[in-house]
C-alpha positions in Angstrom: 14.8 143.3 -50.2 17.5 145.4 -48.7 17.9 145.6 -44.9 16.4 149.1 -44.5 13.3 148.1 -46.5 12.9 145.0 -44.4 13.2 147.0 -41.2 10.7 149.6 -42.5 8.2 146.9 -43.4 8.5 145.2 -40.0 7.9 148.6 -38.3 4.8 149.2 -40.5 3.4 145.7 -39.8 3.9 146.2 -36.0 2.0 149.5 -36.1 -0.8 148.1 -38.3 -1.1 145.0 -36.2 -1.7 147.1 -33.1 -4.1 149.6 -34.8 -6.2 146.8 -36.4 -6.5 145.0 -33.0 -7.8 148.2 -31.5 -10.2 148.7 -34.4 -11.3 145.0 -34.2 -12.0 145.3 -30.4 -13.7 148.7 -31.0 -11.2 150.4 -28.7 -10.6 153.3 -31.0 -9.0 155.6 -28.5 -6.2 153.0 -28.1 -5.1 153.8 -31.7 -3.3 156.9 -30.2 -1.1 154.5 -28.2 0.5 153.4 -31.6 0.7 156.7 -33.5 2.1 160.1 -32.6 -0.5 162.2 -34.4 -4.0 161.8 -35.9 -5.6 163.7 -38.7 -9.0 162.7 -37.1 -9.9 164.6 -34.0 -12.6 162.3 -32.7 -11.7 158.7 -33.4 -14.8 157.3 -31.7 -17.1 159.4 -33.8 -15.1 158.6 -37.0 -15.2 154.9 -36.4 -18.9 155.1 -35.6 -19.3 156.1 -39.3 -17.0 153.3 -40.4 -19.1 150.8 -38.4 -22.3 152.1 -40.1 -20.7 151.7 -43.5 -19.8 148.1 -42.6 -23.3 147.4 -41.4 -24.9 148.8 -44.5 -22.8 146.5 -46.6 -23.5 143.4 -44.5 -20.1 143.2 -42.9 -19.1 142.6 -39.3 -16.1 144.1 -37.6 -12.7 144.8 -39.2 -10.4 141.9 -39.1 -7.1 141.9 -37.2 -3.8 141.8 -39.1 -2.9 138.4 -40.5 -6.5 137.1 -41.1 -6.4 135.1 -44.3 -8.3 136.6 -47.2 -10.7 134.4 -49.2 -11.1 135.5 -52.7 -13.3 133.8 -55.2 -11.7 133.0 -57.6 -8.5 132.7 -55.5 -5.6 135.0 -56.5 -2.5 136.5 -55.0 -3.2 139.9 -53.4 -1.2 142.3 -51.3 -3.2 144.3 -48.7 -0.1 146.3 -47.8 1.4 149.0 -50.0 4.3 151.3 -49.0 4.9 154.5 -51.0 8.2 156.3 -50.5 8.0 160.1 -50.7 10.2 161.5 -53.5 11.6 164.1 -51.1 12.9 161.4 -48.8 10.9 162.8 -45.8 9.1 159.5 -45.2 6.6 157.2 -46.7 2.8 156.6 -46.9 1.1 153.3 -46.1 -2.1 151.9 -47.4 -3.6 148.7 -46.0 -6.8 147.3 -47.5 -9.2 146.3 -44.7 -11.2 143.0 -44.5 -14.1 141.8 -42.5 -14.7 138.1 -42.2 -11.8 137.6 -44.6 -13.4 139.6 -47.4 -12.3 143.0 -48.7 -14.6 145.8 -47.6 -13.4 148.5 -50.0 -11.9 150.5 -47.2 -8.2 151.4 -46.8 -6.3 152.3 -43.6 -3.9 155.1 -44.4 -0.9 156.0 -42.3 2.1 158.2 -42.8 5.6 157.6 -41.4 7.8 160.7 -41.4 11.5 160.4 -40.7 12.9 162.1 -37.6 16.3 162.1 -35.9 15.0 159.4 -33.6 13.3 157.2 -36.1 9.7 158.0 -37.2 6.7 160.1 -36.5 3.7 158.0 -37.2 0.5 159.8 -38.3 -3.0 158.2 -38.6 -4.5 159.8 -41.7 -7.8 158.1 -42.5 -9.8 155.1 -43.4 -10.6 155.8 -47.0 -13.5 154.2 -48.9 -13.0 153.2 -52.5 
């Protein structure tokens, strides 16, 4: 992995770690401390819907970053995917969410756009599969 890719992944993990902690603690407004923009106007209302979806599927709260996944049967799985934009303006990030170490068929979606000073980070969505 080249140095730039390693730096990019470290930056992404740092942002995701903070966002997932805010989601886990249900402090949704804190997400704006870690992103520059949000596609979602009312994060509390939006995550109220996410909570209802979790509840309907017998899940608890979203796990923080780094919680081990338990798959049966066990297999290697990457929750984090980074997609570089062809036009070199930035990259998109998908992170598969878990609750109680199980996949919940929801994906955190972020966008990192290159600027002269680094990145603009945008919260896009939590998408359901």
